[in-house]
Structures are given as structure tokens and as C-alpha cells.
C-alpha positions in Angstrom: 11.7 8.2 -33.3 13.9 8.9 -30.6 17.0 6.7 -29.2 17.8 7.5 -25.7 21.3 5.7 -24.7 23.3 6.9 -21.3 26.3 5.4 -21.5 29.9 5.1 -22.5 29.9 5.4 -26.2 31.7 2.7 -28.4 31.1 2.2 -32.6 29.8 -1.0 -33.4 31.0 -2.2 -36.9 28.3 -2.8 -39.5 26.0 -6.4 -38.7 29.4 -7.6 -36.5 28.1 -8.9 -33.2 30.5 -7.7 -30.8 32.9 -10.2 -28.1 33.4 -9.9 -24.6 36.3 -11.2 -22.7 37.6 -10.5 -19.2 38.1 -7.3 -17.7 41.2 -5.4 -19.5 40.6 -7.6 -22.2 38.2 -6.1 -24.0 35.9 -4.6 -22.0 34.8 -1.8 -24.5 32.7 -4.9 -26.4 30.8 -5.4 -23.1 29.8 -2.0 -23.6 28.1 -2.5 -27.1 26.0 -5.0 -25.5 24.5 -2.9 -23.3 24.2 -0.2 -25.5 21.8 -2.5 -28.0 19.9 -3.3 -25.7 19.0 0.2 -24.5 18.7 1.5 -27.9 16.0 -1.9 -28.4 14.5 -1.3 -25.4 13.9 2.6 -26.3 12.9 1.9 -29.9 10.1 0.3 -28.3 9.1 2.7 -26.2 9.3 5.5 -28.5 7.4 4.2 -31.2 4.2 4.3 -29.0 1.0 6.7 -30.2 0.2 9.4 -27.6 -3.7 9.9 -27.1 -5.0 13.3 -26.8 -7.4 13.0 -24.0 -8.2 15.4 -21.0 -7.4 12.0 -18.9 -3.5 12.5 -20.3 -3.3 16.3 -21.0 -4.0 19.2 -18.9 -2.6 17.6 -15.2 -3.3 20.2 -12.0 -1.7 19.3 -9.0 -3.3 21.6 -6.8 -6.6 19.9 -7.5 -5.7 16.5 -7.4 -4.2 17.2 -3.6 -7.9 18.8 -3.1 -9.7 15.6 -4.4 -7.5 13.6 -2.3 -8.1 15.4 1.2 -12.1 15.7 0.1 -13.7 12.5 1.5 -16.7 12.9 -0.9 -14.9 12.4 -3.9 -14.2 8.8 -3.1 -13.2 6.8 -0.4 -10.4 6.2 2.3 -10.7 3.4 3.3 -8.2 1.0 1.1 -10.4 -2.1 2.2 -13.3 -0.7 0.3 -11.9 0.7 -2.7 -12.0 -2.4 -5.0 -14.6 -4.4 -2.6 -16.5 -6.1 -5.3 -13.2 -7.3 -7.4 -11.0 -10.0 -6.1 -10.2 -11.0 -10.1 -11.0 -8.5 -12.5 -11.7 -10.5 -16.2 -12.6 -8.9 -19.5 -11.4 -8.8 -23.5 -11.2 -5.5 -25.1 -10.2 -5.5 -28.8 -10.1 -2.6 -31.6 -9.5 -4.1 -35.3 -9.2 -0.7 -36.6 -5.7 -0.3 -34.2 -4.9 -3.6 -34.1 -5.0 -4.1 -30.2 -6.5 -6.8 -28.3 -6.0 -7.2 -24.8 -7.2 -9.9 -22.3 -7.6 -9.0 -18.7 -7.6 -12.3 -15.9 -6.2 -10.8 -13.2 -6.1 -10.6 -10.0 -6.7 -7.4 -8.3 -4.3 -6.7 -5.2 -5.1 -4.5 -2.5 -2.7 -3.8 0.0 -3.1 -4.5 3.8 -2.9 -1.0 5.4 -5.5 1.0 6.8 -4.9 4.5 4.6 -2.7 6.0 1.9 -1.2 9.0 1.7 0.5 11.5 -0.7 4.2 11.9 0.4 6.4 14.9 -0.8 9.9 12.6 -1.7 13.2 13.5 -3.9 16.2 11.5 -4.7 18.5 9.9 -1.4 22.2 10.4 -2.0 24.5 7.2 -1.7 26.2 7.7 1.8 29.6 7.0 2.2 28.9 5.1 5.4 26.6 3.2 3.5 29.5 2.4 0.6 31.5 1.3 3.3 29.3 -1.0 4.7 28.5 -2.7 1.1 32.2 -2.8 0.8 32.4 -4.6 4.4 29.5 -6.8 3.3 30.0 -8.1 0.0 34.1 -7.5 -0.5 35.3 -8.5 3.1 38.2 -10.4 2.0 38.7 -9.2 -1.4 41.4 -6.3 -2.5 39.5 -3.8 -4.4 41.9 -1.6 -7.0 41.1 2.1 -8.8 38.9 0.6 -11.7 39.1 4.3 -13.1 42.7 3.3 -14.3 42.8 2.1 -17.8 44.5 -1.1 -18.3 46.4 -1.8 -22.0 44.1 -4.3 -24.0 46.0 -7.2 -25.4 47.2 -7.8 -28.6 44.9 -11.0 -29.3 41.9 -8.4 -28.0 43.1 -5.9 -30.9 43.3 -8.2 -33.5 40.0 -9.5 -32.7 38.7 -5.9 -33.4 40.6 -5.6 -35.9 38.9 -8.1 -38.0 35.8 -7.1 -37.0 36.2 -4.0 -38.7 37.8 -5.9 -42.1 34.3 -8.3 -41.7 32.4 -4.8 -41.7 33.9 -3.6 -45.0 33.2 -6.8 -47.0 29.4 -6.9 -45.3 29.0 -3.4 -46.5 30.4 -4.3 -49.5 28.7 -7.3 -50.2 25.2 -5.7 -49.3 26.2 -3.0 -51.8 26.4 -5.3 -54.7 22.8 -6.5 -54.2 22.1 -2.9 -54.4 21.3 -1.9 -50.4 23.9 1.2 -50.7 25.4 3.1 -53.4 29.2 3.8 -54.0 29.4 6.9 -52.4 27.7 5.2 -49.2 30.3 2.4 -49.1 33.1 4.6 -49.3 31.8 6.6 -46.2 31.7 3.2 -44.4 34.9 2.1 -45.6 36.7 5.3 -44.8 35.4 4.6 -41.2 36.2 1.6 -40.7 39.6 1.9 -42.0 40.5 4.7 -40.1 39.3 2.8 -36.9 41.8 -0.2 -38.2 45.0 2.1 -38.4 44.0 3.4 -35.1 44.0 -0.5 -33.7 47.1 -1.2 -35.7 49.0 1.9 -34.2 47.7 0.4 -30.4 48.8 -3.2 -31.5 52.6 -2.1 -31.4 53.0 -1.3 -28.0 50.2 -3.5 -26.3 51.4 -6.6 -24.4 50.5 -10.1 -24.9 48.3 -10.7 -22.1 46.5 -7.9 -20.0 48.5 -6.9 -16.8 47.0 -7.7 -13.4 45.8 -3.9 -11.5 48.6 -2.6 -9.0 47.0 0.6 -7.8 44.6 -0.2 -4.5 41.1 1.7 -4.1 41.3 3.9 -1.1 37.0 2.6 -0.9 35.8 6.5 -1.1 33.8 9.0 -3.8 35.5 11.2 -5.9 34.2 14.1 -7.9 34.6 14.0 -11.3 36.1 17.2 -12.2 38.6 16.2 -9.8 39.4 12.9 -11.0 39.5 14.3 -14.7 42.3 17.1 -13.1 44.6 14.5 -11.4 43.8 12.1 -14.5 43.4 14.0 -17.7 44.3 10.8 -19.7 42.0 8.7 -18.1 39.3 6.9 -20.3 37.1 6.5 -17.2 37.2 10.0 -16.0 37.0 11.8 -19.7 33.5 9.5 -20.2 32.2 10.4 -16.9 33.4 14.3 -17.3 31.8 14.5 -20.7 28.2 13.2 -19.7 28.1 14.9 -15.7 30.9 16.7 -14.8 29.3 17.7 -11.4 28.8 13.9 -10.5 30.8 12.3 -7.5 31.6 8.2 -8.2 33.5 5.2 -7.0 34.7 2.3 -8.8 36.6 -0.6 -7.5 37.2 -3.9 -9.0 39.5 -7.1 -8.4 41.7 -8.9 -9.8 40.7 -13.0 -10.2 40.3 -13.9 -6.0 39.4 -17.2 -5.1 37.8 -17.9 -8.2 36.0 -15.0 -8.6 36.5 -11.0 -10.0 34.4 -8.4 -8.2 33.2 -4.8 -9.5 31.9 -2.5 -7.2 30.3 1.0 -8.7 29.0 4.0 -7.2 27.5 7.4 -7.8 26.0 10.5 -7.2 24.8 12.1 -9.9 22.0 14.8 -10.0 21.4 14.1 -14.1 21.3 10.3 -14.1 20.6 9.2 -10.5 22.1 7.9 -7.5 23.2 4.3 -7.3 25.4 1.4 -5.9 25.9 -1.8 -8.4 27.8 -5.2 -7.2 28.8 -7.8 -9.7 30.8 -10.5 -9.4 31.5 -13.4 -12.1 34.3 -16.5 -12.5 34.1 -15.4 -16.3 35.9 -12.2 -15.4 34.9 -8.7 -14.8 31.2 -7.8 -16.1 32.7 -4.2 -15.4 30.3 -1.0 -15.4 29.3 0.8 -18.5 26.5 3.3 -18.0 25.7 6.5 -15.8 21.9 5.5 -16.4 20.9 3.6 -12.9 18.0 2.0 -14.7 16.6 -1.5 -13.4 18.3 -4.5 -15.4 14.9 -6.3 -15.4 13.6 -3.5 -16.8 16.0 -2.8 -19.2 16.5 -5.9 -20.5 20.1 -6.8 -19.3 18.3 -10.0 -17.6 15.8 -12.1 -19.4 13.3 -14.6 -18.5 14.7 -18.0 -19.4 11.4 -18.7 -21.4 12.6 -15.4 -23.6 15.4 -14.7 -25.4 18.2 -11.7 -24.9 17.3 -8.6 -27.1 20.8 -9.2 -28.9 20.4 -11.7 -31.5 23.5 -13.7 -32.8 23.4 -14.3 -36.2 24.9 -18.2 -36.9 25.6 -18.7 -33.3 24.8 -20.5 -30.4 22.7 -19.5 -27.3 24.3 -21.9 -24.3 23.8 -21.7 -20.7 27.3 -21.7 -18.7 28.6 -24.8 -16.5 30.9 -22.2 -14.6 28.4 -21.0 -12.3 25.1 -23.2 -11.8 22.1 -22.8 -10.4 20.5 -25.8 -8.3 19.5 -23.6 -4.8 15.8 -23.2 -4.3 14.3 -19.8 -4.4 13.5 -19.8 -0.8 17.3 -20.5 -0.1 18.1 -17.5 -2.6 16.0 -15.2 -0.8 17.4 -16.1 2.7 20.6 -15.2 1.6 18.8 -11.8 -0.3 17.2 -11.1 3.4 20.2 -11.4 5.5 22.2 -8.7 2.8 19.3 -6.5 3.3 19.1 -6.6 7.1 23.3 -6.4 7.4 23.0 -3.2 5.1 20.3 -1.6 7.3 17.8 -1.4 4.7 14.7 -2.1 6.4 12.3 0.2 4.2 12.3 -2.0 1.9 9.6 -5.4 1.7 10.3 -8.3 -0.5 8.0 -7.9 -3.7 9.1 -10.7 -5.9 11.8 -13.1 -7.3 12.5 -15.6 -10.4 14.8 -17.3 -12.3 16.7 -14.8 -14.9 19.3 -15.2 -17.3 22.5 -12.9 -17.5 25.0 -12.5 -20.1 28.7 -14.6 -18.8 30.6 -14.6 -22.0 29.9 -13.3 -25.6 31.8 -14.3 -28.5 30.5 -14.1 -32.6 30.0 -17.5 -32.4 28.3 -18.2 -28.8 26.5 -16.1 -26.0 27.2 -17.8 -23.2 24.7 -16.7 -20.4 24.6 -17.8 -16.5 21.1 -18.1 -14.4 20.0 -16.7 -11.1 17.8 -15.9 -9.0 16.8 -12.3 -9.3 15.0 -11.1 -5.7 13.3 -7.8 -6.0 12.5 -5.5 -3.0 10.5 -2.4 -3.0 10.0 0.6 -0.7 7.1 -0.8 2.0 5.1 2.0 2.9 2.9 0.8 6.0 2.3 -2.0 4.1 1.8 -0.9 0.8 4.8 -1.0 -2.1 5.8 1.9 -3.9 7.8 1.8 -7.4 8.5 3.0 -10.5 7.9 0.0 -13.0 6.3 1.9 -15.4 9.3 3.7 -16.7 11.5 6.5 -15.4 11.2 10.1 -15.9 13.2 11.7 -18.9 14.0 15.3 -20.0 15.9 16.4 -23.2 14.9 20.3 -23.9 16.3 23.3 -24.3 15.7 25.9 -21.3 16.4 29.6 -22.8 20.2 28.9 -23.8 20.5 26.0 -21.5 20.8 22.6 -22.8 19.2 19.5 -20.2 19.3 16.4 -20.3 18.1 14.3 -17.3 16.6 11.7 -16.2 15.2 10.1 -12.6 14.8 6.4 -12.8 12.9 4.3 -10.6 14.0 3.3 -7.3 14.8 -0.5 -7.2 17.0 -3.1 -4.5 17.6 -6.2 -6.4 19.9 -8.8 -5.5 20.9 -11.7 -7.3 22.1 -15.4 -6.3 23.1 -18.4 -7.8 25.4 -21.3 -6.1 28.2 -19.4 -5.7 26.5 -17.1 -3.2 25.4 -13.5 -4.1 26.9 -12.1 -7.4 24.9 -9.0 -7.9 23.5 -6.1 -5.8 21.9 -3.0 -7.0 20.9 -0.1 -4.8 19.1 2.1 -7.3 17.8 5.8 -7.0 17.0 5.7 -3.4 14.1 7.9 -2.3 14.1 10.3 0.5 11.1 11.1 2.4 10.6 14.8 3.0 7.1 15.5 4.0 3.3 14.0 4.4 1.3 16.1 2.3 -2.1 14.4 2.9 -2.3 11.7 5.4 -5.3 9.8 4.3 -5.7 10.0 0.7 -9.4 9.6 -1.0 -9.6 7.3 -3.3 -11.9 6.8 -6.5 -13.5 3.5 -6.5 -12.3 0.9 -8.9 -15.3 0.8 -10.7 -14.4 4.2 -12.5 -10.8 3.4 -12.9 -12.0 0.2 -14.7 -13.8 2.3 -17.2 -10.5 4.6 -18.0 -8.6 1.2 -18.0 -10.7 0.4 -20.7 -10.8 3.1 -22.7 -6.8 3.9 -22.5 -5.3 0.4 -22.9 -5.6 0.6 -26.8 -5.3 3.4 -27.1 -1.6 3.8 -25.2 -0.5 0.5 -26.9 -1.3 0.9 -30.2 1.3 0.7 -33.0 1.1 1.7 -36.7 0.8 -0.9 -39.0 1.4 -3.6 -36.3 -1.1 -6.0 -34.5 -0.6 -6.3 -30.6 -2.0 -8.8 -28.0 -1.5 -7.5 -24.1 -2.5 -10.3 -21.7 -2.9 -8.6 -18.2 -2.4 -10.6 -15.5 -2.1 -8.4 -12.3 -3.8 -5.6 -11.3 -2.5 -3.8 -8.0 -2.8 -0.6 -6.1 0.9 0.7 -4.7 2.7 3.8 -4.7 4.5 5.3 -7.6 6.3 8.8 -8.0 5.1 11.5 -9.7 6.8 15.1 -10.7 5.8 18.5 -9.4 5.3 21.6 -10.8 8.3 23.0 -12.2 10.2 20.6 -10.4 12.4 17.9 -11.6 14.3 17.2 -8.4 11.2 16.3 -5.9 8.1 14.4 -6.4 5.1 12.9 -5.1 4.5 9.6 -3.9 0.9 9.1 -4.6 -1.7 5.8 -4.9 -2.1 4.6 -8.5 -3.6 1.4 -9.8 -0.9 -0.5 -12.1 -1.7 -3.1 -15.0 1.1 -5.4 -15.5 1.3 -7.9 -17.9 2.6 -9.2 -21.5 3.2 -8.0 -24.9 2.9 -10.5 -27.8 2.4 -10.3 -31.6 3.9 -8.8 -35.1 5.1 -6.0 -32.8 8.0 -8.4 -32.1 8.3 -6.9 -28.3 10.1 -9.0 -25.4 7.7 -11.2 -23.7 8.8 -10.0 -20.1 6.5 -8.8 -17.8 6.0 -4.9 -17.6 3.6 -2.2 -16.3 1.2 -1.7 -19.2 -0.5 1.3 -17.4 -1.1 3.2 -14.4 -3.8 5.2 -13.6 -3.7 7.7 -10.5 -6.1 6.3 -8.0 -6.9 9.8 -6.7 -8.1 11.5 -9.7 -7.7 8.8 -12.4 -5.6 10.8 -15.0 -3.1 8.1 -16.8 0.5 8.6 -15.7 3.2 8.7 -18.4 6.8 7.6 -16.7 8.5 9.4 -18.8 7.1 12.9 -18.3 6.7 12.0 -14.8 3.1 12.7 -14.4 
């Protein structure tokens, strides 16, 4: 099982839960939370079996395009592709693999006359668009250069010192129970004591309180290599340069302004995706901790009220914040979100769905405080058909001759967070740029054939060793998704696919948040692995 996390590294003391304070006071601990979430998600997805089937292997892109152009291979009339399936209901069970699938789903067909095959690439975040976001979301807010490190307060450093001391005690207690041998205990002890020594040295020159920021942001993108050359001691640019030295970034943050803190981060990054993230909070800076522009809904950064955060608090309390209530309706929230997209000129996106989610607000060893927010999601709308990559992102992590390649192409997402204080989050992630139409009116397999493939593959693709899993499929949709082209990481094809959405439950202990459970190419019936890109 491989863990894949792209972000600023922060050591996590042994079984000690981090706390998150205001920006500058202890931002590093917020990075721990993001790391835990990412690792949990990838631990889940990394354990899935890869079935050996001609449906999954031996993809032939030229053949797929030929099928899309061949009217005899299926139907190009979207309304007729599943004319006998308003609802799809069935139960599938395989005791040997421990998987049960309950399907009771509406079959969604887009109101469009045709679906095509379109070549695309990722669009850069233009300086003009960044200017517009600053104007719309922080019109009267003074933004400062977020790449400049602020010293931590003495209280924050003392807290981390105590965390490391507690970590030593925890290891020693488990060693007494036979969990660790003395050699392992000594390794842990030296590691944590070394960190304590570093922190005590930092403590000597630390201020009692964190100073306000004073260096104003110029509002411009800056190359990471250039930023590091000008600021060689900057933790921000050292981190960015260690990940992707060729990227360009903008990072602006505010001091407290009318009871709120603002942060705005944008990047153009050929390795891990282009994106822009805005956040506002009355509790302090939420900050930015990762170069991966993944969807916060899919990564678990926000979670449904019926579920729980992926980070577990031992002997602690999960509590809703009173500082930022949520009493406005979904309709009122959507009006604000729609107006923002219109003001930003994002007319190529259509409203997809919205829901109430929870987001970490304050986090200590004793309490995880969260705020409730409306999350309004938008996807690219192509003549009435949505395009997305909710099933995952394309990843490559391999040696190519003497060069090592680690790259990711996340799915395109536009999300707006709203609560009673207004818009508190805006995510513009991995935007696409259409290049040309490869097939204007694609021929697609009838749903009867897709149904057979689904019933064959849903079980084996979700089997987990020695764990029983139940899947509930409640939505089946015909839409576009991005697949890769042969020998090209940076371009892809938008193709019509069938996506089967729902939830997991059972011994696998997987979050009950809704997700795409299986994606099938509507043209050739192949199962699409989003991590590979086809």
C-alpha cells in the first residue's frame, strides 16, 4: 500500500493530536490535520484490488475514437441511450469477496442532443483572473505577503514542547505493554528529544504574541525559483521549491479585518495542478498547506453532518462553533454563489449540487470545533451535460530512464462556501481549456450493455481483503469525464461516461460521504481508473 501526500511536511508526534491556533501562532499544526486526512483517504483507495480483465486492460484509444465515429456501434441520440431506464434497481452479492451492492438509482440523462469527444488541457490561472478575485472577494481588505514567515509565540512553542514530551511518555508506556522493544523506544526518544531541544532554542527568542503582518502583497504571481533566490530563508519558498521549482504562486493573507481573517492562494503548477483557493474565518487564518489542488469534498477536508471528520479525537469533544452560525437557506446561499461566478466571468460552469458540510474551525487536543457551511458545487456544462472527474485524479509516480516523475492532474472543480457571514470559501481547481472537437457526435453503447459491465465489475473493483463491504448506489449519470491520451500527461480527452455514485458502509470503515463508485466509458464500455487516467 502506498501513501501519496503532497504538502508541507510536518512531523506528527507519536499518537499526539495536534492543535490549530490563529495564523502565525501555530500554522504548522494545521498542516498535520491536512496530512492525516490525505493519508487516510489514500490508505483507503490504495488497498483496492485491481481485477485482471479485458474491460480494464489493453485500452486502445484509436479504436475508441473509431467506435465513437461509427453510428453502427451504438446510438448517438442521447435521449435513446437509456430509454427503458428511468430507475435502475438490483442487488448484487458475492460472499467469497465479501461485497454486497444495493442499487436503487435514478438514471440521469442530460438534456442535450449530442455528446462529443473533446481534446483538452489544463488552463493556467491568469493574472487578470486573480485580480478579479481580489477585487470581488477582498475589496476593502489589505492583503499582506503570506510567503514571509512570522515568528511563533512562546505559548505555541511551549505547547509543541509538551506534545513531544507526551509522545515520549506514550511510547514508553506502550513499550511497557510489549508493543515496542527498547531499541525502538530509544529511536523514538532521541527523535522527540531532538525536536524538544530545537524548540527550546526557538523559545528563547520567541515573542510573547505574534506580531501583525506589515509587508503588503503586490497582488502578483511570482516564480518559485525567483522567490527562493530573493528570500533564501523563507520556509514557504523552500517548501514550494522542494516540490515544484518551476511553479508560479501568489499567497496573500490579511491581519484581522472587521472580525475576519482572509487568505488567498493561487498557483500555476505543471506537476500538481493549477488552482486558486480563497478562505475567510473569524477564528484566525485557515492558511494553505498543500500544492495538490484536490477537491475538499472528495479529500475529506469537509464532511457531511451525518458523518465524522477523518481525524479522530481521543478523549476529546466534537463541537459546533457558535462564532459563525448557519441559518440561511440553501437557496439564499446559492444566490450569493451564483452572483460570484457571474462577477468572475465563469459562465462555462453550471450548478451541480449543494449541501450542508462541516469544516474544522478550531482544533486542540481536547476539542475539535467546526463550523457548518453550505457547499455549492459547479461543474463544466457542455451543451447541458456536466464534465467532472469526481472519481479521482490522474497520478504518475515512476522512473523514466534517469528521471523521476511525480505528477498529478486533479479533477476540475468550482466550489463556493457560504454561511451567515457571507462567502467564506472559493475553490477554482484544475480548470480545463478545450482545444478541439475530435468527434462531434459520439456513438454510445446502450445502457443495457453498460449495466452488464457494471454488475460484473463493481464487486471485484471494491473487494478488500478479509473485510466485508456494502455499497449503496443511488445515482447513475451520463456525463463527461477526462481520460488521458497515449504518451501525453498534459492533454486529455473529455468523453461521455456512465458514473455510478453512492456510499460505502461496513467493516471497511470507509467514510460514508457520497462518491463515485465506478466509471464506465459510454463509448467502448471500458472501466476507467481515474488514478491512471483511462
